[in-house]
N, C-alpha and C positions, 0 to 999 in steps of 0.2 A: 655601651648597651642601649638599645632603643627603649624609650619609655612608653608606657601604655596610657592612653588618654583617660580611660575609665578609672585607672588607679590614681592619676593626677587629680581628677575631679573629686574622687572620694576623699583624698587627703585635704583638698581645699575646703571641702564641706565641713571639716572638723576644726577649722580656724575659728577664733572667737568672733562673736557677732559685732557689728558696727555699733557706734554710740546710739542708744535707743531714742534719746531725746532729739538728737539731730535728725534721725529718721522720721520721727513724729512730725517735725517741722516741714518735711517734704510733702506731707499729705495736706497741709493747710494752704488753701488758695489765697494768695495775696490780694485777690479781687473781692474776697468775701467781706461782708460787713462785720463778721465776727473775728477777722484775722488777728487783730491786735489782742483781743481777749484770748483767743486760742493760743497765741504765742506766749502770753503771760501765764496761762495755765500750764503749758509745757514746762516753762522754766521754774514754776512753783514746785514742780515735782522733782527738780534736779538743781538743788542749791549749788552744787559744785560747778556745774556748767554755767549757771547764772553768774556766780562770783567771778569765774575766769573770763566770761564775756565782758563783764563790766571792767575788769582789770585791763583787757585789751582795748576796750572802748576809750579808756583814759590814758592809753599809751601814746607815744609819738606818731603812731600810724595815722591817727585822726587829728591830733593837735587841737582838740576843742578847748576853748577858753575857760569854760566852766566845767566842773566835775559832772560826769554822767553817773547818776546815783540810783537808777532803776531801769528795768527792762523797757518800760514804756518810754522813759526818757531816751534810751538808746534807740528805740524804734523811731522816735520823732526826729532824731538827728541823723541816723544812718539809713533808716528805711527798713521795711519788712524784708526785702530781698537782701539787703546788706547784712541784717542781723542773722538771717538764715545762712548766708555765705560764711559769715564769721563763725557761726556755730559749727559748720562743717570743717572749717579750718582748725578749730579747737579739737573737734572729734577725731580728725585724721591725725593730728599731732599727738594726741593721747594714745591712738591706736599703735603708733610706731615707736613710742617711747619704751624704755626698758634697758636693762643691763646689757642686752645683746645688740643694742643699736650700733650699727657699723657705718663705715664711710659710704658704703653702697646705699644704705637706707637714707642717710643724710643727702646723698646725691639725688635720689628719687624725690625726696621731700622738697629740696630746693628747686628741682626742675618742675615739679608739680605746682609749687607755689608761684614760681615765675610764670608758668603757663596760665594760671588763673588770673594773675595780675595783668598779663598781656592780653588775655581774652577780654577783660573789662575795658582795656584801652582800645581794642579793636571795635568793641561795641560802641564806645564813645566816638571813635573816628568814622564809623560807618553810619551812625545815626539810627541804627537798628536796635530795637529792644528784643533780645533773645533770652527767654526764661532759662534759668539754671546754668547760664553760661559760665559764671565764675565757678560754681560747684562742679560742673563738667570738666573744666580745666584743672581744678584741684584733684579730681578723682580719676582722671583719664588713665593714669599709670598705677592704679591700685592693684592691678594684677602683678606688677613687679614686687610690690610689698608682700603680696601673698606668696609668691615664689621664694622671696627672701626668707619669709617666715618658715617655709618648709625645707628649703635647701640653701641656707644662708651662704656658706663659703663657696659652694659649687655654682650657685647662681651669680654671686658677686664676681666670680672669675669670668663667667660668660659676659657679664656687663662690662668688664674691664678690657675685653678684646676690642680690636679695631675691625671695622666691617666696610665692605664696599658700599652697601646701602642697608636700609632698614629691613628689606626683604630677606637678606642673608642672615641678619640677626634673628628674625622671627623664625626662620627655618631651623636654625640651630637650637633655639629654645624648644620648638616643637619636637625635634628629634631627641633631645636630652631629657626633657621634663614631661613630655606627653601632651603639652599644649603651650602655645606662646602666651606672652603676658597679656595681650589684648583679649584673647579667648578666656584666660584665667580671670581677668578683671570683670568681663561680662558675666561670667558664672557667679562670682562673688556678689556682684551688684544684684543679680536676680535673687540669690539666696538671702541677701540682707534686706530685700524689699525695696530697692531703688525703683523709681518709675522706668517704664520700658524705654522711653526716649533717652534717658541717661545711660541705661545698660547698652543700648545700641551705639551710643556715642563712644563709650568705653571700648566696646568690642570692635569698632570700625575706625578708630582714630588714626590708624596707619593705612587704611584702604582709600587712597586718594582717587577721586573721580567718580565714586559711587553716589547716586542720587536717590532720595526718597523724601518722605514727608518731613523728616527732621534734618534735611540737608544743611540748612543754615547753621544749626548748632554744631554739627560735625565739622563743617568746613572751617568755622571760626576757631574751634578747638584745634583742628589740624594746623591752621595757620599760626595760632599761638604757640603750639608745641614746636613747630619748626623755627619760629622766630626766637624762642628761648634758646634753641640749639645754636643759632647763628650769633647769639649774644654770649656764648660760652657757657651756657647752662643746660647743655644736653645731658641726658642720662647715660647714653652710650655714644661712642665716636663712630660716625659714618662718613665716608669720603664724599658720598653723593646724597643730596637732598632733592627729592622730587618737588616741583612747585605745586602749590595748592591751586586747584582749578576754580577760582572765584570768577564771577562776572567781571569783564574787563573794566567797566566804569566803576564798579565797586572797588576793585583792586586799586585803581588810580586814586580814588578818594581816600582809601585807607593809607596808602603809601605817602600821600601828600599831607596827611594830617599831622599837626604838631604833637598829638598824643602818641604817635608812633616813632618819634625820633629816638634813636638808640640811647642817647644820654638821658632822655626823659624817662624811658622805660626802665633803665637801670636804676635811676634815682628812686623811682616808685617801688621797684622790687626790693631794693636795699632798705628803704624806709619800712616796708612791711616786715621784712626779715628781722630788722633791728627791734621793731615793736614787739614781735612775737618772742624774741629772745629776752627782752626786758621783762615781759610778762610770764616768762618761763613756760611758754607754749611750744617753742621749737623742740623737736625730739632730743636735741643735744644743745642745751642753752650755752654751753661753753665752746661751741664750734666757732671757728674764725668767721667773722662777718664777711659777707661778699663785699669786695672793694668797689667803690663807685668809680675807681679809675681802672677797672678791668679793661683789658684791651678788647676792642670790638673787631671781630673778623668779618 
């Protein structure tokens, strides 16, 4: 039976809101003279998030020699953007936790986390500073989490299928659920108060070749998403992957960078996953860890 988009959007609008403190941090300009103070005020109103953030900051992800004992200390070591990214990692992890956590949810979480880590590596390889890049990589598939929340077993079955390409997968989602996961994610982002450029990135992360004022953010998230899939951390299986249309010289610089070597990417992703599991942030802290010896296709 064909689904109706208006019904799908109505159902999505009833999902729980995103983590309010993480959202508050999105509104703080890291260029502001008050940024550090505004971050501290946000965490003062959310002791649970502050405690978890410090726990992760002291995990093997960072490997700091001395203990991180305050938000200001974390900011001095990780940076404002790093603390904001970490807050969203904790926020999205708590959003998908619960007794109904499934293998499909874990797959989306691992893919999203891998995409975020790879996006950071792309930024380092390119030498470009792109705001919200880690956060955009982490949240680009939030629409899949929304659809899993609404129609868990049915949507998990759609994710488990094999497809010729991503367009075929998106078409089936649209037919069965009233909207594809990228459209669902953009709606959720708008309803939760995400910045417009972040909503646009979520809604267009499979639309390769489109250009606009936020082209760099979209292209880097698209590249990170497809790279995660080539490393064996895709959320669905597609026989064909379209190349991301980056500038030729930029592509060459990224591909030649040591930051983008598969073994190095996998090691970084595994380190982050291990750290989040140790800190009990992963949606299923008992899930088998990603193997650093995973075969690279």
